[in-house]
C-alpha positions in Angstrom: 0.0 0.0 0.0 1.2 3.5 -0.7 2.7 4.8 2.5 1.0 8.2 1.9 -2.4 6.6 2.0 -4.3 7.3 5.2 -7.9 6.6 6.1 -10.4 9.6 5.9 -13.2 9.9 8.3 -15.8 12.6 7.5 -17.9 14.2 10.2 -21.7 13.5 10.0 -23.7 16.2 8.1 -27.4 17.0 7.9 -27.5 17.3 4.1 -30.3 19.5 2.8 -31.9 18.4 -0.6 -34.2 20.3 -2.9 -35.9 19.2 -6.2 -32.8 19.7 -8.3 -32.1 21.9 -11.4 -34.8 20.2 -13.5 -37.6 20.2 -11.0 -40.4 21.1 -13.6 -39.8 18.4 -16.1 -37.2 16.2 -17.8 -37.3 15.6 -21.5 -35.2 13.1 -23.5 -34.3 13.3 -27.1 -32.7 10.6 -29.4 -30.8 12.5 -32.1 -28.8 11.3 -35.1 -25.1 10.6 -34.7 -24.0 13.5 -36.9 -26.7 15.9 -35.7 -25.6 19.5 -35.2 -28.7 21.6 -35.0 -31.4 19.9 -32.8 -29.6 20.3 -29.5 -29.0 24.0 -29.9 -32.6 24.6 -30.8 -33.9 22.5 -27.9 -31.7 24.4 -25.4 -33.1 27.7 -26.8 -36.6 26.6 -26.2 -36.2 25.0 -22.8 -37.8 27.2 -20.0 -36.1 27.4 -16.6 -36.6 24.3 -14.5 -36.9 22.0 -17.6 -34.0 19.6 -18.3 -33.2 18.4 -21.8 -31.2 15.2 -22.2 -29.8 13.7 -25.4 -28.6 10.4 -26.7 -27.3 9.6 -30.2 -28.3 6.8 -32.6 -25.9 5.5 -35.3 -26.8 6.8 -38.8 -24.9 7.2 -42.1 -24.4 10.8 -43.2 -25.8 9.7 -46.6 -29.5 10.2 -46.1 -31.2 7.7 -48.4 -34.2 5.4 -47.9 -31.9 2.5 -47.2 -29.7 4.3 -44.6 -32.8 5.7 -42.9 -34.4 2.1 -42.6 -31.1 0.7 -41.2 -31.3 3.2 -38.2 -34.5 1.4 -36.8 -32.5 -1.2 -34.8 -30.5 1.5 -32.8 -33.3 3.7 -31.5 -34.3 1.6 -28.5 -30.7 1.2 -27.3 -30.0 4.9 -27.6 -33.2 5.8 -25.7 -32.1 3.5 -22.9 -29.1 5.7 -22.3 -31.3 8.7 -21.4 -31.2 9.0 -17.6 -31.2 5.3 -17.1 -31.5 5.6 -13.3 -34.1 8.4 -13.4 -37.4 9.1 -15.0 -38.3 11.3 -18.0 -41.6 13.0 -18.6 -41.4 12.6 -22.5 -39.0 10.8 -24.8 -38.8 11.9 -28.4 -37.1 10.7 -31.6 -36.0 13.7 -33.5 -35.4 12.6 -37.1 -38.3 13.7 -39.3 -37.6 11.4 -42.3 -36.5 8.6 -40.1 -40.0 8.6 -38.5 -41.7 8.6 -42.0 -39.6 5.8 -43.5 -39.4 3.6 -40.4 -42.9 4.3 -39.3 -44.3 6.4 -36.4 -45.7 3.4 -34.5 -42.5 1.3 -34.5 -40.5 4.3 -33.4 -42.9 5.1 -30.5 -42.9 1.5 -29.5 -39.0 1.4 -29.3 -39.1 4.5 -27.2 -41.7 3.0 -24.9 -39.8 -0.1 -24.4 -36.7 1.8 -23.4 -38.3 4.4 -21.1 -41.7 3.0 -20.1 -42.4 5.8 -17.6 -42.1 8.5 -20.3 -44.7 9.6 -22.8 -43.2 8.6 -26.2 -43.4 11.0 -29.2 -41.5 11.9 -32.3 -40.8 15.1 -34.1 -43.4 14.3 -36.8 -46.0 13.5 -34.1 -45.3 16.9 -32.8 -45.6 18.5 -36.2 -49.0 16.9 -36.7 -50.2 18.2 -33.3 -48.8 21.6 -34.2 -50.5 21.9 -37.5 -53.7 20.8 -35.9 -53.3 23.3 -33.2 -53.0 26.2 -35.7 -56.1 24.8 -37.4 -54.2 24.0 -40.7 -55.7 21.6 -43.2 -54.3 22.7 -46.5 -50.5 23.1 -46.3 -47.4 23.7 -48.4 -44.2 21.9 -47.4 -40.5 22.6 -48.0 -37.7 20.1 -47.2 -34.0 19.7 -47.8 -34.5 16.0 -48.8 -34.1 13.9 -51.9 -37.3 13.4 -53.8 -37.5 9.8 -52.9 -37.8 10.8 -49.3 -40.1 13.7 -50.2 -42.6 11.1 -51.4 -42.7 9.6 -47.9 -43.1 13.1 -46.4 -46.2 13.7 -48.5 -47.7 10.3 -47.9 -47.3 10.6 -44.2 -49.0 14.0 -44.1 -51.8 12.8 -46.3 -52.3 9.9 -44.0 -52.9 12.4 -41.2 -55.7 14.0 -43.3 -53.7 17.1 -44.4 -54.1 18.3 -48.0 -50.6 18.8 -49.3 -51.0 21.5 -51.9 -47.3 21.5 -52.9 -44.1 19.9 -51.6 -40.6 21.1 -52.7 -37.2 19.6 -51.7 -33.7 20.9 -52.1 -32.4 17.4 -53.0 -29.5 17.6 -50.5 -27.9 14.2 -49.7 -25.8 14.7 -46.7 -26.3 16.2 -43.2 -23.4 18.4 -43.6 -25.1 20.1 -46.5 -28.4 20.4 -44.6 -26.6 21.8 -41.6 -25.1 24.6 -43.5 -28.1 25.9 -45.5 -28.2 29.6 -44.8 -31.1 30.8 -42.6 -31.7 33.7 -44.9 -32.0 31.3 -47.9 -34.6 29.3 -45.8 -36.6 32.6 -45.3 -36.5 33.1 -49.1 -37.3 29.5 -49.9 -40.2 29.3 -47.4 -41.8 32.5 -48.7 -41.5 31.3 -52.3 -43.6 28.2 -51.4 -46.6 30.1 -50.0 -49.8 30.2 -51.9 -53.1 31.9 -51.1 -55.1 28.7 -50.6 -52.6 27.3 -47.9 -53.5 27.5 -44.2 -50.0 27.1 -43.2 -46.4 26.4 -44.3 -44.3 23.6 -42.9 -40.6 23.4 -43.2 -39.5 19.8 -42.5 -36.1 18.8 -41.0 -34.6 19.4 -37.6 -31.1 19.8 -39.1 -32.2 22.9 -41.0 -31.8 26.2 -39.0 -35.4 27.2 -39.7 -36.1 28.0 -36.0 -33.9 31.1 -36.6 -36.3 32.5 -39.2 -39.8 31.1 -38.2 -41.0 34.4 -36.7 -39.8 36.5 -39.7 -41.3 34.0 -42.2 -44.7 34.2 -40.4 -44.6 38.0 -40.5 -43.7 37.8 -44.2 -46.5 35.4 -45.3 -49.1 36.4 -42.7 -50.0 32.8 -41.7 -48.7 30.1 -39.3 -45.3 28.6 -40.0 -44.5 25.2 -38.4 -40.8 24.1 -38.4 -39.6 20.8 -37.0 -37.7 21.7 -33.8 -40.3 24.4 -32.8 -43.2 21.8 -33.2 -41.2 19.1 -31.5 -40.3 21.1 -28.4 -43.8 22.7 -28.1 -45.2 19.1 -28.2 -42.8 17.7 -25.6 -43.3 20.6 -23.3 -47.1 20.5 -23.5 -47.0 16.6 -23.0 -44.9 17.3 -19.8 -47.4 19.8 -18.5 -45.2 22.9 -19.2 -47.4 25.7 -20.5 -45.0 28.5 -20.9 -45.5 31.0 -23.6 -42.1 31.6 -25.4 -41.8 34.7 -27.6 -40.0 34.9 -30.9 -40.6 31.5 -32.3 -43.9 31.7 -34.0 -47.5 31.8 -33.0 -47.5 28.1 -32.0 -45.7 29.0 -28.7 -48.6 31.3 -27.8 -50.9 28.2 -27.6 -51.3 26.6 -24.2 -52.8 23.1 -23.6 -56.3 24.5 -22.9 -56.1 26.5 -26.2 -55.8 23.2 -28.1 -58.1 21.0 -26.0 -55.4 19.2 -24.0 -55.9 18.4 -20.3 -54.5 20.6 -17.7 
């Protein structure tokens, strides 16, 4: 034994405890391995007292139908790493196109197996609830995706009873490209998609920096704009019973649970 090693005997203390830094709610998010936008956006939208926790699922940077399908097997394991010895209020999978290619129900089931105490949701589940909350039925959609993925986006939204008046994609293949699309370009791109008969505009993909321009885009087109990370975080917060109004990120965040017919 090291001759400098001596036993330590601490005095007894009456330790005081409180409810911790995340006393209002704890939210868990499964993000893609190469993701660079979602976490920043979620932190921006987290009110005081709400904890946000992240785990990553393996995924190729080449976003095709095949690589998206291959991600399915890693979702449950990634979710199990989210506060494994503590409880979450909600657990969310954050990849839009992954949800639509793998399927909303299988993704939700994987999250529920991993964190049975948490309410499972996905970014696209949040988008649907957000579009319903702003009373949109006829929508236009912008994405960064390849058109083979855009076909799944349109089919998913139609299956949720939205009329997709138009969908336009940028046909970007890699996450690095998507991460670096200029917000000012997204503002121009989104505005170019609007049409008079649309109730709302949806910009799909959490890797796009569309949260940065959602307020400006709403002001320009004069109608609700839903973007992925805004809708996702609104949904997770409302599911966790957090009704804070957050300024600067579109009219969606003005809507509380009672405004959209949710309990509480």
